[in-house]
PDBQT receptor file of N, H, CA, C and O in Angstrom, charges set to zero:
ATOM      1  N   MET A   1      38.187 -16.412 -21.928  1.00  0.00    +0.000 N 
ATOM      2  CA  MET A   1      37.459 -16.248 -20.568  1.00  0.00    +0.000 C 
ATOM      3  C   MET A   1      38.533 -17.867 -19.972  1.00  0.00    +0.000 C 
ATOM      4  O   MET A   1      39.040 -17.760 -18.856  1.00  0.00    +0.000 OA
ATOM      5  N   ASN A   2      38.642 -18.453 -20.316  1.00  0.00    +0.000 N 
ATOM      6  H   ASN A   2      38.229 -18.540 -21.223  1.00  0.00    +0.000 HD
ATOM      7  CA  ASN A   2      39.730 -19.318 -19.364  1.00  0.00    +0.000 C 
ATOM      8  C   ASN A   2      40.666 -19.131 -18.841  1.00  0.00    +0.000 C 
ATOM      9  O   ASN A   2      41.138 -19.804 -17.924  1.00  0.00    +0.000 OA
ATOM     10  N   THR A   3      41.182 -18.007 -19.418  1.00  0.00    +0.000 N 
ATOM     11  H   THR A   3      40.798 -17.460 -20.163  1.00  0.00    +0.000 HD
ATOM     12  CA  THR A   3      42.489 -16.863 -18.888  1.00  0.00    +0.000 C 
ATOM     13  C   THR A   3      42.220 -16.358 -17.465  1.00  0.00    +0.000 C 
ATOM     14  O   THR A   3      42.732 -16.708 -16.402  1.00  0.00    +0.000 OA
ATOM     15  N   LEU A   4      41.323 -15.486 -17.719  1.00  0.00    +0.000 N 
ATOM     16  H   LEU A   4      40.907 -15.202 -18.583  1.00  0.00    +0.000 HD
ATOM     17  CA  LEU A   4      40.551 -14.614 -16.829  1.00  0.00    +0.000 C 
ATOM     18  C   LEU A   4      40.655 -15.707 -15.302  1.00  0.00    +0.000 C 
ATOM     19  O   LEU A   4      41.311 -15.688 -14.261  1.00  0.00    +0.000 OA
ATOM     20  N   ARG A   5      39.690 -16.519 -15.859  1.00  0.00    +0.000 N 
ATOM     21  H   ARG A   5      39.157 -16.534 -16.705  1.00  0.00    +0.000 HD
ATOM     22  CA  ARG A   5      39.081 -17.816 -15.207  1.00  0.00    +0.000 C 
ATOM     23  C   ARG A   5      40.779 -18.346 -14.402  1.00  0.00    +0.000 C 
ATOM     24  O   ARG A   5      41.160 -17.725 -13.410  1.00  0.00    +0.000 OA
ATOM     25  N   ARG A   6      41.598 -19.460 -14.953  1.00  0.00    +0.000 N 
ATOM     26  H   ARG A   6      41.288 -19.964 -15.759  1.00  0.00    +0.000 HD
ATOM     27  CA  ARG A   6      43.191 -18.591 -14.676  1.00  0.00    +0.000 C 
ATOM     28  C   ARG A   6      43.377 -18.309 -13.086  1.00  0.00    +0.000 C 
ATOM     29  O   ARG A   6      43.397 -18.734 -11.931  1.00  0.00    +0.000 OA
ATOM     30  N   ARG A   7      43.494 -17.235 -14.000  1.00  0.00    +0.000 N 
ATOM     31  H   ARG A   7      43.478 -16.889 -14.938  1.00  0.00    +0.000 HD
ATOM     32  CA  ARG A   7      43.852 -15.951 -12.511  1.00  0.00    +0.000 C 
ATOM     33  C   ARG A   7      42.817 -15.586 -12.247  1.00  0.00    +0.000 C 
ATOM     34  O   ARG A   7      42.598 -15.426 -13.448  1.00  0.00    +0.000 OA
ATOM     35  N   PHE A   8      42.012 -15.315 -11.850  1.00  0.00    +0.000 N 
ATOM     36  H   PHE A   8      42.190 -15.446 -10.875  1.00  0.00    +0.000 HD
ATOM     37  CA  PHE A   8      40.991 -15.039 -10.579  1.00  0.00    +0.000 C 
ATOM     38  C   PHE A   8      39.990 -16.895 -10.739  1.00  0.00    +0.000 C 
ATOM     39  O   PHE A   8      39.112 -17.297 -11.502  1.00  0.00    +0.000 OA
ATOM     40  N   PRO A   9      40.735 -17.518  -9.600  1.00  0.00    +0.000 N 
ATOM     41  CA  PRO A   9      39.536 -18.445  -9.688  1.00  0.00    +0.000 C 
ATOM     42  C   PRO A   9      38.261 -18.666  -8.546  1.00  0.00    +0.000 C 
ATOM     43  O   PRO A   9      37.147 -19.185  -8.622  1.00  0.00    +0.000 OA
ATOM     44  N   VAL A  10      39.241 -17.809  -7.156  1.00  0.00    +0.000 N 
ATOM     45  H   VAL A  10      40.146 -17.388  -7.094  1.00  0.00    +0.000 HD
ATOM     46  CA  VAL A  10      37.947 -18.166  -6.873  1.00  0.00    +0.000 C 
ATOM     47  C   VAL A  10      37.072 -17.199  -7.002  1.00  0.00    +0.000 C 
ATOM     48  O   VAL A  10      35.911 -17.444  -6.673  1.00  0.00    +0.000 OA
ATOM     49  N   ARG A  11      37.289 -16.373  -7.318  1.00  0.00    +0.000 N 
ATOM     50  H   ARG A  11      38.232 -16.174  -7.584  1.00  0.00    +0.000 HD
ATOM     51  CA  ARG A  11      36.497 -15.795  -8.329  1.00  0.00    +0.000 C 
ATOM     52  C   ARG A  11      35.514 -15.789  -8.618  1.00  0.00    +0.000 C 
ATOM     53  O   ARG A  11      34.721 -15.069  -8.012  1.00  0.00    +0.000 OA
ATOM     54  N   TRP A  12      35.068 -16.648  -9.760  1.00  0.00    +0.000 N 
ATOM     55  H   TRP A  12      35.712 -17.233 -10.253  1.00  0.00    +0.000 HD
ATOM     56  CA  TRP A  12      34.483 -16.407 -10.328  1.00  0.00    +0.000 C 
ATOM     57  C   TRP A  12      33.648 -17.788 -10.239  1.00  0.00    +0.000 C 
ATOM     58  O   TRP A  12      32.570 -18.057 -10.768  1.00  0.00    +0.000 OA
ATOM     59  N   SER A  13      34.757 -18.856  -9.125  1.00  0.00    +0.000 N 
ATOM     60  H   SER A  13      35.633 -18.638  -8.695  1.00  0.00    +0.000 HD
ATOM     61  CA  SER A  13      34.005 -20.138  -8.695  1.00  0.00    +0.000 C 
ATOM     62  C   SER A  13      32.414 -20.305  -7.947  1.00  0.00    +0.000 C 
ATOM     63  O   SER A  13      31.483 -21.102  -8.065  1.00  0.00    +0.000 OA
ATOM     64  N   ASP A  14      32.723 -18.932  -7.026  1.00  0.00    +0.000 N 
ATOM     65  H   ASP A  14      33.479 -18.285  -6.930  1.00  0.00    +0.000 HD
ATOM     66  CA  ASP A  14      32.173 -19.197  -6.408  1.00  0.00    +0.000 C 
ATOM     67  C   ASP A  14      30.711 -17.719  -6.643  1.00  0.00    +0.000 C 
ATOM     68  O   ASP A  14      30.886 -16.507  -6.775  1.00  0.00    +0.000 OA
ATOM     69  N   GLU A  15      29.813 -18.263  -6.620  1.00  0.00    +0.000 N 
ATOM     70  H   GLU A  15      29.671 -19.247  -6.513  1.00  0.00    +0.000 HD
ATOM     71  CA  GLU A  15      29.330 -17.313  -7.945  1.00  0.00    +0.000 C 
ATOM     72  C   GLU A  15      27.050 -17.561  -6.721  1.00  0.00    +0.000 C 
ATOM     73  O   GLU A  15      25.957 -17.708  -7.266  1.00  0.00    +0.000 OA
ATOM     74  N   ARG A  16      27.416 -17.468  -4.836  1.00  0.00    +0.000 N 
ATOM     75  H   ARG A  16      28.305 -17.348  -4.393  1.00  0.00    +0.000 HD
ATOM     76  CA  ARG A  16      26.317 -17.933  -4.747  1.00  0.00    +0.000 C 
ATOM     77  C   ARG A  16      26.353 -16.617  -4.231  1.00  0.00    +0.000 C 
ATOM     78  O   ARG A  16      25.511 -16.698  -3.336  1.00  0.00    +0.000 OA
ATOM     79  N   GLY A  17      27.043 -14.737  -4.201  1.00  0.00    +0.000 N 
ATOM     80  H   GLY A  17      27.726 -14.671  -4.928  1.00  0.00    +0.000 HD
ATOM     81  CA  GLY A  17      26.842 -13.900  -4.546  1.00  0.00    +0.000 C 
ATOM     82  C   GLY A  17      26.742 -13.816  -2.592  1.00  0.00    +0.000 C 
ATOM     83  O   GLY A  17      27.025 -14.702  -1.786  1.00  0.00    +0.000 OA
ATOM     84  N   ASP A  18      26.237 -12.414  -2.341  1.00  0.00    +0.000 N 
ATOM     85  H   ASP A  18      26.007 -11.694  -2.995  1.00  0.00    +0.000 HD
ATOM     86  CA  ASP A  18      25.791 -11.803  -1.102  1.00  0.00    +0.000 C 
ATOM     87  C   ASP A  18      25.018 -11.922  -0.792  1.00  0.00    +0.000 C 
ATOM     88  O   ASP A  18      24.734 -11.098   0.077  1.00  0.00    +0.000 OA
ATOM     89  N   VAL A  19      23.618 -13.244  -1.196  1.00  0.00    +0.000 N 
ATOM     90  H   VAL A  19      23.849 -13.913  -1.902  1.00  0.00    +0.000 HD
ATOM     91  CA  VAL A  19      21.948 -13.166   0.596  1.00  0.00    +0.000 C 
ATOM     92  C   VAL A  19      22.276 -12.741   0.891  1.00  0.00    +0.000 C 
ATOM     93  O   VAL A  19      22.513 -11.902   0.022  1.00  0.00    +0.000 OA
ATOM     94  N   PRO A  20      22.960 -12.247   2.300  1.00  0.00    +0.000 N 
ATOM     95  CA  PRO A  20      22.156 -12.415   3.109  1.00  0.00    +0.000 C 
ATOM     96  C   PRO A  20      21.756 -10.514   3.505  1.00  0.00    +0.000 C 
ATOM     97  O   PRO A  20      20.838 -10.066   4.192  1.00  0.00    +0.000 OA
ATOM     98  N   GLY A  21      23.328  -9.457   2.432  1.00  0.00    +0.000 N 
ATOM     99  H   GLY A  21      24.074  -9.821   1.874  1.00  0.00    +0.000 HD
ATOM    100  CA  GLY A  21      23.113  -8.294   2.298  1.00  0.00    +0.000 C 
ATOM    101  C   GLY A  21      21.844  -7.726   1.645  1.00  0.00    +0.000 C 
ATOM    102  O   GLY A  21      20.885  -7.134   2.140  1.00  0.00    +0.000 OA
ATOM    103  N   TRP A  22      22.148  -8.111   0.294  1.00  0.00    +0.000 N 
ATOM    104  H   TRP A  22      22.927  -8.592  -0.109  1.00  0.00    +0.000 HD
ATOM    105  CA  TRP A  22      21.495  -8.550  -0.484  1.00  0.00    +0.000 C 
ATOM    106  C   TRP A  22      19.724  -7.672  -0.068  1.00  0.00    +0.000 C 
ATOM    107  O   TRP A  22      19.396  -6.562  -0.485  1.00  0.00    +0.000 OA
ATOM    108  N   VAL A  23      18.656  -8.817   1.054  1.00  0.00    +0.000 N 
ATOM    109  H   VAL A  23      18.922  -9.719   1.392  1.00  0.00    +0.000 HD
ATOM    110  CA  VAL A  23      18.264  -8.941   1.648  1.00  0.00    +0.000 C 
ATOM    111  C   VAL A  23      18.131  -7.775   2.614  1.00  0.00    +0.000 C 
ATOM    112  O   VAL A  23      17.135  -7.089   2.844  1.00  0.00    +0.000 OA
ATOM    113  N   LEU A  24      19.079  -7.719   3.014  1.00  0.00    +0.000 N 
ATOM    114  H   LEU A  24      19.888  -8.276   2.828  1.00  0.00    +0.000 HD
ATOM    115  CA  LEU A  24      18.708  -6.799   4.348  1.00  0.00    +0.000 C 
ATOM    116  C   LEU A  24      18.798  -5.872   4.030  1.00  0.00    +0.000 C 
ATOM    117  O   LEU A  24      17.958  -5.137   4.551  1.00  0.00    +0.000 OA
ATOM    118  N   ILE A  25      19.829  -5.107   2.954  1.00  0.00    +0.000 N 
ATOM    119  H   ILE A  25      20.510  -5.704   2.531  1.00  0.00    +0.000 HD
ATOM    120  CA  ILE A  25      18.976  -4.041   1.631  1.00  0.00    +0.000 C 
ATOM    121  C   ILE A  25      17.855  -4.083   1.212  1.00  0.00    +0.000 C 
ATOM    122  O   ILE A  25      17.234  -3.025   1.314  1.00  0.00    +0.000 OA
ATOM    123  N   THR A  26      17.101  -5.311   0.560  1.00  0.00    +0.000 N 
ATOM    124  H   THR A  26      17.606  -6.171   0.477  1.00  0.00    +0.000 HD
ATOM    125  CA  THR A  26      15.776  -5.422   0.567  1.00  0.00    +0.000 C 
ATOM    126  C   THR A  26      14.405  -4.956   2.034  1.00  0.00    +0.000 C 
ATOM    127  O   THR A  26      13.494  -4.161   2.266  1.00  0.00    +0.000 OA
ATOM    128  N   LEU A  27      14.702  -5.423   2.279  1.00  0.00    +0.000 N 
ATOM    129  H   LEU A  27      15.442  -6.069   2.091  1.00  0.00    +0.000 HD
ATOM    130  CA  LEU A  27      14.187  -5.040   3.791  1.00  0.00    +0.000 C 
ATOM    131  C   LEU A  27      13.968  -3.470   5.156  1.00  0.00    +0.000 C 
ATOM    132  O   LEU A  27      13.239  -3.185   6.106  1.00  0.00    +0.000 OA
ATOM    133  N   MET A  28      15.504  -2.695   4.157  1.00  0.00    +0.000 N 
ATOM    134  H   MET A  28      16.096  -2.927   3.385  1.00  0.00    +0.000 HD
ATOM    135  CA  MET A  28      15.224  -1.632   4.575  1.00  0.00    +0.000 C 
ATOM    136  C   MET A  28      15.255  -0.556   4.642  1.00  0.00    +0.000 C 
ATOM    137  O   MET A  28      15.230   0.387   5.433  1.00  0.00    +0.000 OA
ATOM    138  N   THR A  29      15.360  -1.002   2.934  1.00  0.00    +0.000 N 
ATOM    139  H   THR A  29      15.380  -1.768   2.291  1.00  0.00    +0.000 HD
ATOM    140  CA  THR A  29      14.103  -0.026   1.650  1.00  0.00    +0.000 C 
ATOM    141  C   THR A  29      12.609  -0.154   1.724  1.00  0.00    +0.000 C 
ATOM    142  O   THR A  29      11.897   0.829   1.523  1.00  0.00    +0.000 OA
ATOM    143  N   ALA A  30      11.987  -1.633   2.076  1.00  0.00    +0.000 N 
ATOM    144  H   ALA A  30      12.565  -2.432   2.239  1.00  0.00    +0.000 HD
ATOM    145  CA  ALA A  30      10.805  -1.552   2.204  1.00  0.00    +0.000 C 
ATOM    146  C   ALA A  30      10.585  -0.770   3.682  1.00  0.00    +0.000 C 
ATOM    147  O   ALA A  30       9.905   0.163   3.256  1.00  0.00    +0.000 OA
ATOM    148  N   GLY A  31      10.681  -0.555   4.904  1.00  0.00    +0.000 N 
ATOM    149  H   GLY A  31      11.234  -1.313   5.250  1.00  0.00    +0.000 HD
ATOM    150  CA  GLY A  31      10.681  -0.048   5.788  1.00  0.00    +0.000 C 
ATOM    151  C   GLY A  31      10.539   1.752   5.700  1.00  0.00    +0.000 C 
ATOM    152  O   GLY A  31       9.776   2.708   5.836  1.00  0.00    +0.000 OA
ATOM    153  N   LEU A  32      11.845   1.341   5.381  1.00  0.00    +0.000 N 
ATOM    154  H   LEU A  32      12.464   0.564   5.270  1.00  0.00    +0.000 HD
ATOM    155  CA  LEU A  32      12.087   3.176   4.885  1.00  0.00    +0.000 C 
ATOM    156  C   LEU A  32      11.142   3.972   4.022  1.00  0.00    +0.000 C 
ATOM    157  O   LEU A  32      10.899   5.176   4.089  1.00  0.00    +0.000 OA
ATOM    158  N   VAL A  33      10.471   2.719   2.882  1.00  0.00    +0.000 N 
ATOM    159  H   VAL A  33      10.669   1.741   2.828  1.00  0.00    +0.000 HD
ATOM    160  CA  VAL A  33       9.462   3.440   2.240  1.00  0.00    +0.000 C 
ATOM    161  C   VAL A  33       8.539   3.037   3.212  1.00  0.00    +0.000 C 
ATOM    162  O   VAL A  33       8.692   3.885   4.092  1.00  0.00    +0.000 OA
ATOM    163  N   MET A  34       7.640   2.226   3.602  1.00  0.00    +0.000 N 
ATOM    164  H   MET A  34       7.516   1.538   2.888  1.00  0.00    +0.000 HD
ATOM    165  CA  MET A  34       6.772   2.242   4.412  1.00  0.00    +0.000 C 
ATOM    166  C   MET A  34       7.116   3.633   5.887  1.00  0.00    +0.000 C 
ATOM    167  O   MET A  34       6.203   3.828   6.690  1.00  0.00    +0.000 OA
ATOM    168  N   ILE A  35       7.974   4.148   5.979  1.00  0.00    +0.000 N 
ATOM    169  H   ILE A  35       8.715   3.989   5.326  1.00  0.00    +0.000 HD
ATOM    170  CA  ILE A  35       7.651   4.965   6.656  1.00  0.00    +0.000 C 
ATOM    171  C   ILE A  35       7.580   6.249   6.718  1.00  0.00    +0.000 C 
ATOM    172  O   ILE A  35       7.303   6.914   7.716  1.00  0.00    +0.000 OA
ATOM    173  N   ILE A  36       8.072   7.003   4.602  1.00  0.00    +0.000 N 
ATOM    174  H   ILE A  36       8.297   6.463   3.791  1.00  0.00    +0.000 HD
ATOM    175  CA  ILE A  36       8.126   8.380   4.446  1.00  0.00    +0.000 C 
ATOM    176  C   ILE A  36       6.150   8.218   3.989  1.00  0.00    +0.000 C 
ATOM    177  O   ILE A  36       5.216   8.949   4.319  1.00  0.00    +0.000 OA
ATOM    178  N   TRP A  37       6.165   7.242   3.331  1.00  0.00    +0.000 N 
ATOM    179  H   TRP A  37       6.923   6.648   3.063  1.00  0.00    +0.000 HD
ATOM    180  CA  TRP A  37       4.265   6.740   3.315  1.00  0.00    +0.000 C 
ATOM    181  C   TRP A  37       3.468   7.003   4.225  1.00  0.00    +0.000 C 
ATOM    182  O   TRP A  37       2.525   7.779   4.071  1.00  0.00    +0.000 OA
ATOM    183  N   GLY A  38       3.723   6.412   5.276  1.00  0.00    +0.000 N 
ATOM    184  H   GLY A  38       4.489   5.782   5.401  1.00  0.00    +0.000 HD
ATOM    185  CA  GLY A  38       2.713   7.026   6.207  1.00  0.00    +0.000 C 
ATOM    186  C   GLY A  38       2.968   7.963   6.896  1.00  0.00    +0.000 C 
ATOM    187  O   GLY A  38       2.142   8.243   7.765  1.00  0.00    +0.000 OA
ATOM    188  N   LEU A  39       4.460   8.969   6.742  1.00  0.00    +0.000 N 
ATOM    189  H   LEU A  39       5.131   8.741   6.037  1.00  0.00    +0.000 HD
ATOM    190  CA  LEU A  39       4.507  10.406   6.667  1.00  0.00    +0.000 C 
ATOM    191  C   LEU A  39       3.515  11.243   5.971  1.00  0.00    +0.000 C 
ATOM    192  O   LEU A  39       2.737  12.089   6.412  1.00  0.00    +0.000 OA
ATOM    193  N   ALA A  40       3.800  10.661   4.377  1.00  0.00    +0.000 N 
ATOM    194  H   ALA A  40       4.432   9.974   4.019  1.00  0.00    +0.000 HD
ATOM    195  CA  ALA A  40       4.091  11.588   3.301  1.00  0.00    +0.000 C 
ATOM    196  C   ALA A  40       2.936  11.786   2.784  1.00  0.00    +0.000 C 
ATOM    197  O   ALA A  40       2.687  12.825   2.174  1.00  0.00    +0.000 OA
ATOM    198  N   GLY A  41       1.784  10.516   3.003  1.00  0.00    +0.000 N 
ATOM    199  H   GLY A  41       1.987   9.672   3.499  1.00  0.00    +0.000 HD
ATOM    200  CA  GLY A  41       0.708   9.673   2.109  1.00  0.00    +0.000 C 
ATOM    201  C   GLY A  41      -0.161  11.064   2.509  1.00  0.00    +0.000 C 
ATOM    202  O   GLY A  41      -0.387  11.843   1.583  1.00  0.00    +0.000 OA
ATOM    203  N   PRO A  42      -0.642  11.392   3.815  1.00  0.00    +0.000 N 
ATOM    204  CA  PRO A  42      -1.603  12.533   3.627  1.00  0.00    +0.000 C 
ATOM    205  C   PRO A  42      -1.278  13.678   3.055  1.00  0.00    +0.000 C 
ATOM    206  O   PRO A  42      -1.613  13.435   1.895  1.00  0.00    +0.000 OA
ATOM    207  N   ALA A  43      -0.875  14.717   3.049  1.00  0.00    +0.000 N 
ATOM    208  H   ALA A  43      -0.603  14.914   3.991  1.00  0.00    +0.000 HD
ATOM    209  CA  ALA A  43       0.117  15.070   2.284  1.00  0.00    +0.000 C 
ATOM    210  C   ALA A  43      -0.064  15.124   1.133  1.00  0.00    +0.000 C 
ATOM    211  O   ALA A  43      -0.736  16.010   0.606  1.00  0.00    +0.000 OA
ATOM    212  N   LEU A  44       0.510  14.169   0.505  1.00  0.00    +0.000 N 
ATOM    213  H   LEU A  44       1.056  13.449   0.934  1.00  0.00    +0.000 HD
ATOM    214  CA  LEU A  44       0.263  14.563  -1.160  1.00  0.00    +0.000 C 
ATOM    215  C   LEU A  44      -0.972  14.294  -1.662  1.00  0.00    +0.000 C 
ATOM    216  O   LEU A  44      -1.414  14.912  -2.631  1.00  0.00    +0.000 OA
ATOM    217  N   SER A  45      -1.996  12.834  -0.712  1.00  0.00    +0.000 N 
ATOM    218  H   SER A  45      -1.637  12.332   0.075  1.00  0.00    +0.000 HD
ATOM    219  CA  SER A  45      -3.671  12.980  -0.409  1.00  0.00    +0.000 C 
ATOM    220  C   SER A  45      -4.098  14.691  -0.786  1.00  0.00    +0.000 C 
ATOM    221  O   SER A  45      -4.612  15.173  -1.795  1.00  0.00    +0.000 OA
ATOM    222  N   GLY A  46      -3.605  15.363   0.587  1.00  0.00    +0.000 N 
ATOM    223  H   GLY A  46      -3.189  14.971   1.407  1.00  0.00    +0.000 HD
ATOM    224  CA  GLY A  46      -4.240  16.522   0.331  1.00  0.00    +0.000 C 
ATOM    225  C   GLY A  46      -4.037  16.993  -0.643  1.00  0.00    +0.000 C 
ATOM    226  O   GLY A  46      -5.056  17.080  -1.328  1.00  0.00    +0.000 OA
ATOM    227  N   VAL A  47      -2.579  17.631  -1.391  1.00  0.00    +0.000 N 
ATOM    228  H   VAL A  47      -1.752  17.560  -0.833  1.00  0.00    +0.000 HD
ATOM    229  CA  VAL A  47      -2.347  18.694  -3.083  1.00  0.00    +0.000 C 
ATOM    230  C   VAL A  47      -2.554  17.725  -3.412  1.00  0.00    +0.000 C 
ATOM    231  O   VAL A  47      -2.632  17.154  -2.324  1.00  0.00    +0.000 OA
ATOM    232  N   PHE A  48      -2.823  16.587  -4.530  1.00  0.00    +0.000 N 
ATOM    233  H   PHE A  48      -2.760  17.051  -5.414  1.00  0.00    +0.000 HD
ATOM    234  CA  PHE A  48      -4.061  15.236  -5.529  1.00  0.00    +0.000 C 
ATOM    235  C   PHE A  48      -5.425  16.228  -5.146  1.00  0.00    +0.000 C 
ATOM    236  O   PHE A  48      -5.962  16.913  -6.016  1.00  0.00    +0.000 OA
ATOM    237  N   GLN A  49      -5.876  16.204  -3.796  1.00  0.00    +0.000 N 
ATOM    238  H   GLN A  49      -5.440  15.647  -3.089  1.00  0.00    +0.000 HD
ATOM    239  CA  GLN A  49      -7.224  16.595  -3.985  1.00  0.00    +0.000 C 
ATOM    240  C   GLN A  49      -6.990  17.903  -4.260  1.00  0.00    +0.000 C 
ATOM    241  O   GLN A  49      -7.194  18.215  -5.433  1.00  0.00    +0.000 OA
ATOM    242  N   GLN A  50      -6.600  18.813  -3.482  1.00  0.00    +0.000 N 
ATOM    243  H   GLN A  50      -6.434  18.560  -2.529  1.00  0.00    +0.000 HD
ATOM    244  CA  GLN A  50      -6.477  20.076  -3.878  1.00  0.00    +0.000 C 
ATOM    245  C   GLN A  50      -6.177  20.208  -5.375  1.00  0.00    +0.000 C 
ATOM    246  O   GLN A  50      -6.571  21.326  -5.708  1.00  0.00    +0.000 OA
ATOM    247  N   ALA A  51      -5.713  19.634  -6.307  1.00  0.00    +0.000 N 
ATOM    248  H   ALA A  51      -5.392  18.726  -6.036  1.00  0.00    +0.000 HD
ATOM    249  CA  ALA A  51      -5.082  19.847  -7.679  1.00  0.00    +0.000 C 
ATOM    250  C   ALA A  51      -6.192  19.329  -8.641  1.00  0.00    +0.000 C 
ATOM    251  O   ALA A  51      -6.456  19.869  -9.716  1.00  0.00    +0.000 OA
ATOM    252  N   ILE A  52      -6.827  18.203  -8.133  1.00  0.00    +0.000 N 
ATOM    253  H   ILE A  52      -6.612  17.764  -7.260  1.00  0.00    +0.000 HD
ATOM    254  CA  ILE A  52      -8.282  17.511  -9.048  1.00  0.00    +0.000 C 
ATOM    255  C   ILE A  52      -9.468  18.271  -9.127  1.00  0.00    +0.000 C 
ATOM    256  O   ILE A  52     -10.262  18.190 -10.064  1.00  0.00    +0.000 OA
ATOM    257  N   ASP A  53      -9.625  19.210  -7.882  1.00  0.00    +0.000 N 
ATOM    258  H   ASP A  53      -8.980  19.276  -7.121  1.00  0.00    +0.000 HD
ATOM    259  CA  ASP A  53     -10.065  20.307  -7.440  1.00  0.00    +0.000 C 
ATOM    260  C   ASP A  53     -10.242  21.615  -8.104  1.00  0.00    +0.000 C 
ATOM    261  O   ASP A  53     -11.372  22.070  -8.277  1.00  0.00    +0.000 OA
ATOM    262  N   ARG A  54      -9.262  22.189  -8.453  1.00  0.00    +0.000 N 
ATOM    263  H   ARG A  54      -8.344  21.819  -8.312  1.00  0.00    +0.000 HD
ATOM    264  CA  ARG A  54      -9.083  23.061  -9.358  1.00  0.00    +0.000 C 
ATOM    265  C   ARG A  54      -9.464  23.007 -10.262  1.00  0.00    +0.000 C 
ATOM    266  O   ARG A  54     -10.178  23.913 -10.694  1.00  0.00    +0.000 OA
ATOM    267  N   VAL A  55      -8.994  21.280 -11.390  1.00  0.00    +0.000 N 
ATOM    268  H   VAL A  55      -8.415  20.544 -11.039  1.00  0.00    +0.000 HD
ATOM    269  CA  VAL A  55      -8.690  21.419 -12.219  1.00  0.00    +0.000 C 
ATOM    270  C   VAL A  55     -10.662  20.451 -12.816  1.00  0.00    +0.000 C 
ATOM    271  O   VAL A  55     -10.892  20.017 -13.944  1.00  0.00    +0.000 OA
ATOM    272  N   SER A  56     -11.396  20.429 -11.924  1.00  0.00    +0.000 N 
ATOM    273  H   SER A  56     -11.209  20.782 -11.007  1.00  0.00    +0.000 HD
ATOM    274  CA  SER A  56     -12.486  19.938 -12.201  1.00  0.00    +0.000 C 
ATOM    275  C   SER A  56     -13.119  21.599 -12.113  1.00  0.00    +0.000 C 
ATOM    276  O   SER A  56     -13.445  22.040 -13.215  1.00  0.00    +0.000 OA
ATOM    277  N   GLY A  57     -13.281  22.357 -11.167  1.00  0.00    +0.000 N 
ATOM    278  H   GLY A  57     -13.016  21.998 -10.272  1.00  0.00    +0.000 HD
ATOM    279  CA  GLY A  57     -13.416  23.752 -10.866  1.00  0.00    +0.000 C 
ATOM    280  C   GLY A  57     -14.551  23.689  -9.543  1.00  0.00    +0.000 C 
ATOM    281  O   GLY A  57     -15.438  24.511  -9.314  1.00  0.00    +0.000 OA
ATOM    282  N   MET A  58     -14.241  22.519  -8.809  1.00  0.00    +0.000 N 
ATOM    283  H   MET A  58     -13.520  21.851  -8.995  1.00  0.00    +0.000 HD
ATOM    284  CA  MET A  58     -15.359  22.011  -7.582  1.00  0.00    +0.000 C 
ATOM    285  C   MET A  58     -14.923  24.145  -7.087  1.00  0.00    +0.000 C 
ATOM    286  O   MET A  58     -15.457  24.675  -6.112  1.00  0.00    +0.000 OA
TER     287      MET A  58
């Protein structure tokens, strides 16, 4: 492990990571989920209700 630290000193000493990048990815993912849910939610609800009606025999 010491050999790796000597070869890559900057890489091992900087453990902060890319926090702003991960925050952006998380927010974009949440936004996409909300948009997809808004568009597909009613259609999926209808498909689910139709399946339940067929199974229950109503």
